[in-house]
N, C-alpha and C positions, 0 to 999 in steps of 0.2 A: 682393722675393725675397731670401732669406738668402744665396744664392750670390753675389749682387752684392758684398756686403760682404766675404765670404770671399776672393773673387778679387781685389778691388781693394785692400783694406786689410789683408789677411792676419789679420783678426780676425772674430769673430762675437759679436754682443750677445745675451744671454739674460736673460729676466725670468721666473722661475718660483718659485712658492712664496714670494713676497715677497722673493726675492733677485734683484738686478740686477747683472750682471757682464759683462765682456768677456773672451773666451777667444782665445788665439792659434790660428790655423788653419794655419800654415806647411805647406801641402801643395800638390801640383800637381794640376791638373785636366786629364784627358784625356777628350775627348768624341768621339763619332762620330755621324754622322747620314746617313740616306739622303735622296735628293732627294724632295721632296714630290710631284714630278711623275712619279716612277717612273724617269726618266732625267734626267741632268744636262743643263740647257739653258744653254750658254755665254752666251747673250744675257741671261738673267734674273739671272745673278750670284748674290748672296746671297739672293735670293728663293727659290732652290732649297731652302734650309734653313729649317725652321720653328723658328728660334731668335729670341728677342727681340734686336733690335739692341743693346740695352744690355748683354746678356750676351756677344754675339758680339764686341763691341768690347773686351772685357776679356781676350781670348785674345792671347798674344804671337805665336803662329804658327798659321796655318790652312793645311792641306794638302788639296788636292783630289785624290782617287785615283779615277780612272775605270776601269771595266772595258771595254776596247775588245774587242768581240766579234770573234774570229777563229776560225771554226768548226774548222779543222784543228788549230790550236794547242790550243784548248779540248778537243777530242777526245783528242789525244795526252796532255794533262795528266790528263784524267779516267781514261784507261786506265792510266796510271802509278799514280795514287792507288789505283785499284781493285786493281791487281796487288800493291801493297804490303800491302793488307789481306786479300786472298784467299790469299796464299801465306804468311801469318804463322803 
């Protein structure tokens, strides 16, 4: 997979139309994923994400952001967002 080389070596090798070259990729990769089980399972760890381990290992930082369901807070937030858009 081309993203392996880009993330690890900051280059990408290309062979097209009889030309073979290596290009610099100096870029950041920001990725997001939902749990394949629908909800995050603390016991399953990285199995929650359907990324190949070889790609996952190339990220410098991995953050887990979970939506903790709190009915009252969610309702208050939803009403606030709706009021912003209906009174505009």
